[in-house]
C-alpha positions as CSV (number, residue, x, y, z in Angstrom):
1,Q,7.1,-16.4,-16.4
2,V,6.3,-13.7,-19.0
3,R,6.2,-10.0,-18.2
4,L,4.1,-7.8,-20.5
5,V,4.4,-4.1,-20.9
6,E,2.0,-2.1,-23.1
7,S,2.7,1.2,-24.7
8,G,1.3,3.5,-27.4
9,G,-1.9,4.6,-25.8
10,G,-3.1,8.2,-25.7
11,L,-5.6,10.6,-27.1
12,V,-6.7,10.1,-30.7
13,Q,-9.4,11.7,-32.8
14,A,-12.2,9.6,-34.1
15,G,-11.3,8.4,-37.6
16,G,-7.5,8.6,-36.9
17,S,-5.2,5.7,-36.1
18,L,-3.1,4.4,-33.2
19,R,-0.8,1.5,-32.7
20,L,-0.4,-0.2,-29.4
21,S,2.6,-2.3,-28.6
22,C,3.1,-5.1,-26.1
23,A,6.7,-5.9,-25.2
24,A,7.3,-9.3,-23.6
25,S,10.1,-10.5,-21.5
26,G,11.4,-14.0,-21.6
27,R,12.5,-16.4,-24.3
28,T,9.2,-18.2,-24.7
29,F,7.2,-15.5,-26.3
30,N,6.8,-17.4,-29.6
31,S,5.1,-20.2,-27.8
32,Y,2.2,-18.1,-26.5
33,T,-1.0,-16.9,-28.1
34,M,-1.3,-13.2,-27.6
35,G,-4.5,-11.3,-27.0
36,W,-5.7,-7.8,-26.6
37,F,-8.6,-6.9,-24.3
38,C,-10.2,-3.6,-23.4
39,Q,-12.0,-2.4,-20.3
40,A,-14.2,0.8,-20.4
41,P,-15.2,2.5,-17.1
42,G,-17.9,0.6,-15.4
43,K,-17.7,-2.3,-17.8
44,E,-16.1,-5.7,-17.7
45,R,-12.9,-6.5,-19.5
46,E,-13.6,-7.9,-23.0
47,F,-11.8,-9.5,-25.8
48,V,-10.7,-7.4,-28.8
49,A,-8.3,-9.5,-30.8
50,G,-6.0,-12.6,-30.6
51,I,-3.1,-14.0,-32.6
52,S,-1.7,-17.5,-32.5
53,Y,1.9,-18.2,-31.4
54,N,3.3,-18.1,-35.0
55,G,1.0,-15.3,-36.3
56,G,-0.7,-17.7,-38.7
57,S,-4.2,-17.3,-37.2
58,T,-6.1,-14.3,-35.9
59,H,-9.5,-13.7,-34.4
60,Y,-11.4,-10.5,-33.7
61,A,-14.4,-9.3,-31.8
62,D,-17.2,-8.2,-34.0
63,S,-16.6,-4.6,-32.9
64,A,-13.0,-4.7,-34.0
65,K,-13.4,-6.5,-37.4
66,G,-12.2,-4.4,-40.3
67,R,-10.9,-1.6,-38.1
68,F,-8.3,-3.2,-35.8
69,F,-5.5,-5.5,-36.8
70,I,-3.4,-7.6,-34.5
71,S,0.2,-8.7,-35.4
72,R,3.3,-9.9,-33.8
73,D,7.0,-9.9,-34.3
74,N,8.5,-12.9,-32.5
75,P,12.2,-12.0,-32.9
76,K,11.3,-8.7,-31.2
77,N,9.1,-10.3,-28.6
78,T,6.4,-7.8,-29.4
79,A,2.7,-7.9,-30.3
80,Y,0.8,-5.0,-31.8
81,L,-2.7,-3.8,-32.1
82,Q,-3.2,-1.3,-35.0
83,M,-6.4,0.7,-34.4
84,N,-7.8,2.3,-37.5
85,S,-10.8,4.6,-37.5
86,P,-11.3,4.4,-33.8
87,K,-14.6,5.5,-32.4
88,P,-15.4,7.3,-29.1
89,E,-16.9,4.0,-27.8
90,D,-13.4,2.4,-28.2
91,T,-12.2,4.5,-25.3
92,A,-10.9,2.1,-22.7
93,I,-7.8,0.7,-21.0
94,Y,-6.3,-1.8,-23.4
95,Y,-4.5,-4.8,-22.0
96,C,-2.3,-7.4,-23.7
97,A,-2.3,-11.0,-22.4
98,A,-0.4,-14.2,-23.1
99,G,-1.7,-17.7,-22.9
100,R,-1.1,-21.2,-24.0
101,Q,-3.3,-22.4,-26.8
102,F,-4.4,-26.0,-26.6
103,F,-7.1,-26.0,-29.3
104,L,-7.4,-24.7,-32.8
105,A,-9.5,-21.7,-31.8
106,I,-7.9,-18.6,-30.4
107,M,-9.0,-18.0,-26.9
108,T,-11.4,-15.2,-26.2
109,T,-12.0,-15.5,-22.4
110,L,-9.9,-13.9,-19.7
111,R,-9.3,-17.2,-17.8
112,D,-7.5,-18.7,-20.8
113,Y,-4.7,-16.1,-20.5
114,D,-2.0,-16.5,-17.8
115,Y,-0.1,-13.3,-18.1
116,W,-1.3,-9.7,-18.3
117,G,0.2,-6.3,-18.8
118,Q,-0.7,-3.2,-16.7
119,G,-2.7,-1.7,-19.5
120,T,-2.5,1.5,-21.5
121,Q,-5.3,4.1,-21.8
122,V,-6.8,4.9,-25.1
123,T,-9.1,7.9,-25.4
124,V,-10.9,8.6,-28.6
125,S,-12.4,12.1,-29.0
126,S,-15.3,12.9,-31.3
């Protein structure tokens, strides 16, 4: 069992920066791939970024490439999403998730992740 708690959300101006954190409980954090997803009002939850269990591999949605950066600190049981130059269309609830990776590719679909945080709201003003 893994419990995930996100933090760091809030109001940010377009072009600014924000760092989200995802603190995990348990002693098996370093065996899970971590992902960040977002869900805007009226839209489905979608993949933003993922990082392999050891941080050696990352994958981003096209909308996040070059602006957002995912990282993890295994000794601290924490994953991060650095959001640079956010846009108003990035406004959403951001969720972190943990899942077992069985193939080389980092998972991008919701069903591949077993544990989810409660989400943190990010609002980007223009």
